[in-house]
N, C-alpha and C positions, 0 to 999 in steps of 0.2 A: 504493499499499500504506500502511495506517495503522499507524505504530509508535506505540502507545498511550502507552508509557512516555516516549517523546521528546516526543510532544504535551503530556502533562502536565506535564513539566519546563518546556517552553516557556511554557505557560499560566501556570504558578506563577512563573516569571522575570517574566513581564509583571505579574503580580499584585504581586510584591514591589517592582517598579519603581514602581508606584503608591503603595506604602507607603514609598518613599524608600530602598529597599536595591537596590543593583546587585549581584545574585548571579550566579555562573557556573552553567551547567547541570550541571557535575560536582560542585558542592556540594549540589545538590537530590537527595535520595534518594527513589526511588519503590519501593515494596514491594508484593508480591502479598498480598492478604488471604487469610488461611488460612480464614477463617470467612466463609461467603457472606453471612451477615447484616451483616457489616462492609463489604460492597461488594466491588469487584473489586480496586481499588488503593488504597494508603494512602501518606501522607507524614507524616514527623516535623518538616517544615521550620519549623512554628510553634514547637516546642520549641528548634530550632537557633538561631532569631533572637531568643529571648527577651533575651539579654544585649545584642545589637545594638540592639534597639529599646526596651529598658529597660521592657518590658511583659510581663504574664503570657503564656504560650503560649496559653492559651485566648482572651484578648482578641485576640491577633495572628491567631489562626485565624478568629475571628469577622469580623475586618476583611477577611481575605484571601479567604474564600469569596465575598465580594461580587463579586470580580473573576474568579472562576473559573467563567465561564460558555463552554460550547463545545457544538457541535450533536452531539457524540458522547457528551456526559455527560448521564445522565438525572437524576442529583441528586448533591449532596455532603452529607455529615454530619460533625459535629464530635464526637469521642468522647473521653472521659477527660480528661486534662489538656491536651489540644490537638491530638490526632490528627486528621487530615483524611482522610475515606474518600470514595472516588469510586465511584459506580455508573455503569458504561459501558453505552450502549445496545446491545443485542445486534446490531442490524442494522450497527453501527459495526465490531464484531469480524468479522461474516460477510463484510465487503467483502474480507476476505483471500482468500476462495476463489477469486474471479475471477483474482486476482494469481497465485496458486499454479498454477492450471490453465494460465493463459497462459504463464507462465514455465517450467513444467514442470521439466526437468532443471537449469535455471538458477536455480531458486528457492533462496534462501539465499546466493547469490554476492553479494559487496560490489559496488556500483556505483563505490565510491571506489578509484581505481587507486592502488597504493602504489609510489612511485619506487625505494625501497630494493631492492637485488638481494641475494637471500639464498642462500647455499650451505649445503646440509644434507648433511653426510657421515655415512653410516651403514652398518652391517654391517662392511665392510672387513676381512672375515676372511681370514686367510692362506690361500692357495690350496694347502693342504696336507691337506685332508681334508674330511669332511662338516660342514655347519652344525650346531652344536649348539644347545641350547635358549636359551643366553644370546644367540647370534646371532639367533636367531628372534624372540625378544622385542625386540631391537634393531632388526630388520627391520620388524616390525609397528609399533613407536612411531615410528621414523624415517619410514617410508612415510605414516603417518597425519598426522604434522606437516607433511609436504610437501602431502598432499591438502587439509589445512585451509588452509594457506597459499595454495594455489592457489584454493580456494573463496572465501577472503577477499581475492582479487585482489592478492596479492603476487607478485613476480617471484622464483621458486624454482627452484633447480637441484638435482637429486639426484646425488650424487657417491659413487663407491666409490674408495677408495684401495688399490691393489694392492701389497701388501707382497711385491714379486718380487725383492727383494735381500736379502742377509744370510744368516746361518746356516740359517734354516728352509728356504730354497730349496736351499742346498747339501745339507742333510739329505734333502729330498724326492728329490734327484737321486741321492743314494747309496742310497736305499730303492729308488728306481725301477730303478736299475741292477742290484740284487740280483733283484728280481722279474722283470726283463726276462731275466736269465740263466736264472732258473728256468723261465720260460715257454718257453724253448728247450731244456730239459732239463739244464741245468747248475746243480747244487746245491751248488757248492764255495765260493761266496761267503759270508762271514760277514755277518749283518745289522747295520747301524751301530747303536751304542749309543743314539743319539738319533734313530733312524729312525722312520718313520711305518708302523705295522703295519695300518692300515685296508685293508678289502676294495677300496677305490676304487684304491689304489696298484697291487694286482695286476691289477685290470681294466684300468687305463691301460697297464700293461706289455703286456698281450695286444693292445692297439690298436696299440702301437708295433711289435710283432712283425708285425702285419698290414700296417703302413705301410712298414717298412724291413727286414723280414726279420731276418737275423743280422748286419746292417751294423756294429752297434756292440758285438759281442761282445769285440772286442779293445779294452781300455781305453786312452784317449787323452784329451788335452784337447778334442778335437773331440766325442768321444762324450760327456764329462761335460757339455759345453756344451749338447749336443742333449737330454740328459736334464733339464737345468735348464730350458731354453727350452720344449720341447714338453711336459714335465711340468707346468709352470706353466700353459701355455695350456689343456691338457685339464682340469686341476683347476679353473681358473677358469670354463670353459665348463659344467662340471658344476654349480658354484655358481650360476652365472647362470641355468641351466635350473631348479634347485630354487627359486630365488628367484622365477622367473617362474610357476612352480606355485603360490607362495605370494602371487601378485599384486603382486609388488614389481619394479620396473624402475628403470633408472638412465639419466640423461642423459650422464654423463661417468664414464669410468674413466681414473684416473690413475695411471700407473706409477712406483713408486719408483725403478726401475732408470733409467727415462727421466729423472727429475729428476736422478739422480746423473750419468748420461751427459752431460746437457746442461751440466754444470759448475755447477749452481745451488747445490750444497752448498758448494763453494769460494767462490762469490760471497757467500753469506750469512755464511760464516765470516770473511770479510774485513770485513763490516759489523759483526760482532759483536766484532771484535778488540779494541777499546777496553776491553771488559768481561771479557777472557779473562786468565787467569793460569795459571801452571804449579805443580804440586805433585806431588813424587814421580813424575815423568815423564809424568803425565797433565795434560791441559788442561781447566780448569774455567771455567764461566760464572758471573759474579758476579750471579746472580738475586736474591741477598738484598739488593742495592741497591734492589729493588723490592718485590715481595709475597710472594716465595718463602721458605720456612723454612730452606733451606740451598742453598748453590751446587751446581751440577750438572755432572757430567763430560760434556764434549763429545767428546774424544778419549782413548782409553785409552793406557796407558803402552806398549802395543805398536803404536801409531799407528793402530788401527782406530777408526771412528766408534761412539759409542753410538747407540741408535735416535733420541735427541733431536735431533741435529743434522739428519739428513735430514728429520725432522718439521718442524722450524722452517723449513727451506727449502721444504718442501711448503706450509705455511701461508702464507708470503709468496708463493709461486706463486699460490695462490688469490686473494690480495688484489690481486696485479698483474693478475689477470684481470678486475678491476673489481668484485668483490663487495663490498658494504658490511657485511655481516654474515656471519660463519662460525659455523655450529653443528655441533659434533662430538657425535654420539651414541656413547657409550662404556660399557664395563662398569663396574660400581661400583668395581673394583680400581684404577681410573685416577684415584682422588681426589687423589693428590699431583700428577698431571700438570696440573691446572687452573692453579695459580699459577706453575708453571715455564714453561708456554707463554705465559701473559699476560704474565709478566716479559720473556720472550724477544721477544715482540712489542713490548713497550715500548722495548726497546734498540733495535729497529729502526725506531722512531719512530711505531709504531701505537698508537691508543688501545686499552687492554686490553679495553674493553667491545665491541670489535669481535667478539670471540670469546666464544661462550657453549658451555658443555659440559653436555650432558645425561648424567648418570650413570644408567645403567639397572641396576637390582637384579636379583639372580639369580631363577631359577624352580625350584621343587621341585615334582615330580610325585606324586600320590597316587592309589592305587587300592585299594580295599577297606579304606580307612582306614590304609593303610601307605604309607610312601615308597616310591616306585616309580622305580627308577634305570636298570635294565639292559634293553638290547635283547634279545629273545628270539632274534633272528637272528644277531646278532654277539657278544653278551656284553658289548658295550661300552655307554657311555651312550647312550641313546635319541637319534636325530637328529631335526632338524626334519622332514625328509621322512617319518621313521617316525611321528612323532606326528600329522602331518597325514593319513597313511594310516589311523591308528587312530580319529581322532574328526573328521576333516574340516578342511579349511582355515578355513571359516567360524568354527568353535568356537575353533580355536587363535588366529585373529587377534583375535577378540572378547575372549576371556578375557585375552590377553597385553597388551591396551591398557585393561583394564577398571580397573586400579588405576594410581596415579601411578607414573612411572618411578622415582622415589626409594623406591618401596615394594617390599619383597619380595612375590613372588607364589607362592601355593600353588595349583597347578593340579589340580583334581579330575577325574580321567579319568571316573570314574563319573557325575558331574553333567554333564560336557560331552558324554556319549553319551545322556542321557535325552531322550526326545521328550515332555516335559511342561513345565508352566509354571514349575517350579522352575529350570530351565535357562534363563538370561537370553537366550541366542541363540535358543533355540526360542521363547521368549515373544514376542520382538521380531519374528522372521520369521513366526511364526503370525498376528500381528496384521496384517502385510502380505497374507498369503495369505487371511485372512478377508476383507479388504476387496476382494481381487481376485475371490473368489468372489461376494460380494454384488453387485459392479459387473457381473459377467457375467450373473447372474440379472436384473438391472434394465437391461440394455442397451437395451431398447425405450423406457425412459423418457427424456424430455428433462431434461437437468440444470438446475437453477436456480442459476446461478452467483451469484446475488445472496444466496442462502441466507435467503430472507424468512420462512420459517417456523421458523427455528432459535432457540429460546428455552429448550429444556430445559437443565437444570443440567449435564448430562453433555456436551451439545453445546457449551455456552459454555466449559466447562473445556477441552475439545478445541480449539476455536477459539484461546484464549489461547496455548495451547502451540504451536500452528501459527504464530501471529504472532511468537512468540518465536525461531523457527529462525534467521533471519539474524543476530540478536544473539548467539545461542549460537555460531554459526560464528565470528563475529568475535572473541568472547572466547576460544573454545577455541584459535584460531589465535594470537592475542596472547600467551596464556599457555603455549602449546605443551602443551597438556593434553588429549590425545585421551580420557582417561578421563572427562572432564567431558562428552564427546559421548555416551559410553555411559550416563551418568547421564540425559541428555536422551532417549536412545532408550528407556530403561525408562520414563521418566515419559510419553512419547508412547504407548508400548505399552499402559501401564496405561489411559490416557485412551481409547484406541481400543477395547480390550476392554470397557470400561465403557459406552461409547457403543453398542457393538454389541449388548451384553447388554440394557441398559435401554431403549434407543430402537429401536423396531420400523422398520428401514430401509425395507423394502418393504411398503407398506400400501395395498393394491389399492383400499380404500375411500377413501383420502386421496392423490390423485395429487400435489396441491400440496406436501404434506409429504414424500412420497417423492422428489420431484425435488429438494428441498432437501437431504435426507438423503443422497442419492446423490451430489450435488455435494460435500458434506462428506467422504463416504466417498473420492471421488476425490482430493480435495485432501489428505487425510490419508495416503492410500496413497503419493502423489507425495513428501510430506515423509518418510515413513518410509524410502522407498527412497533419496532423496537423503542421508539421515542415515546410513544403513547405509553407503552408498557412500563416505562420509568416512573410514570405518574399515575399507574394503576387504572388507565382508561383503555377500554376495548377498541380493537381496530375492525369494525365490521366489513364484510365482503360485499354487503348490498345495503342500500338505504332507500 
């Protein structure tokens, strides 16, 4: 496979060596030419080197181009004060077609294996109710980060932290107890003040009646423990099922309760002890000795732990499992969490850069130009499952990652439902379906994987975008930026539609050209499918 930009950088580096300059590849900038008359690629390296060589950029460019000869370059030109423009031979670009077709689903994957072991924790919703839109966006972004890491050949583990200890689980058990009694015809119990009113709790109560009958109608420690344990199991199973529908799976589920029961909280408390002090009966951790803006309570005056202490134990547990990098995908309201956790890890002797936190901003729904909040069925906020039922998993996943995690997202239900080019999901999927249709029509033609006849402007543009895919994967993974992949997908879709519209793919009077264009269509279809897969969106054959 010919990586044009890398080849040009290497060529320029050799040219600079001839001029007495030892430059690094990352210092050499190659840009895409926006105007076809200015070539395919350009560099400003002559301007960069003016001070080093004590010459005008144009004189440097004139000397440098003498050394910039390669079999994939048709010509070089100097423009303006010293820009160097490169015109690439079309057959050099078209060599990518064979690579794509041969590698198929593996095209875009990095050949360089990264030794770093990465743990990405995301969703981690309390098992007490349905997944809301904040969870859904976190699921989409976290899953896409993992898909990109995997494609870029990183060792990545997807982890869900189950908050199955603490007050929220007690409140679930109390709520479930009331609904269980009600399912058995006893309406005498008062619903807890901080209870969970969701329909799912009532449904789980009915399952418990089927499983144990009226065994736990009489309140006891045993019955309460049962409601806690079984209620958590069933709520978690429901969340996992909904996430699988959303095409999100996990490698590891870690239980907070198990962390506590294994004595890991007490062990970490002992390690933190030199930085702990007492004030008004509560125990504080001196995180201000590091990067936090205030010290944090670890143990309340009543002796109970704050959520921070088991969280520190959990992060140490992950690091003890051998991960080199921890990434937490959290809601935007966790901004203060970043420095307190990094400071805590420093106290334990870890590099604070071991932990990165992706803060994910909120989602607002709009319908008919108005903000849309309520579920028609329950009267509560729309759940992830309901949104997917309304507009489809593909649309929800695509829109949820189409902006940076740090940006608020306004989700237009009307746009997401449209079967037209204004809907970016439809636009991308239709590009794939179009190619599938033309390949089916041309199935009796032999494909020219060398792409010998490809020299139309739209063909060359499409080829350049196909060449870029592995680099895009690597950059999106490195920056944990799924939204950049949606930008690439839109660029690819535009190039496909323009190629399809302006270049007659099947021309019975020109078999050679048809074979080349069908090969380009096949390669483009593969790359569109692979790109959509990195964000968990289907690539339909028909629409």
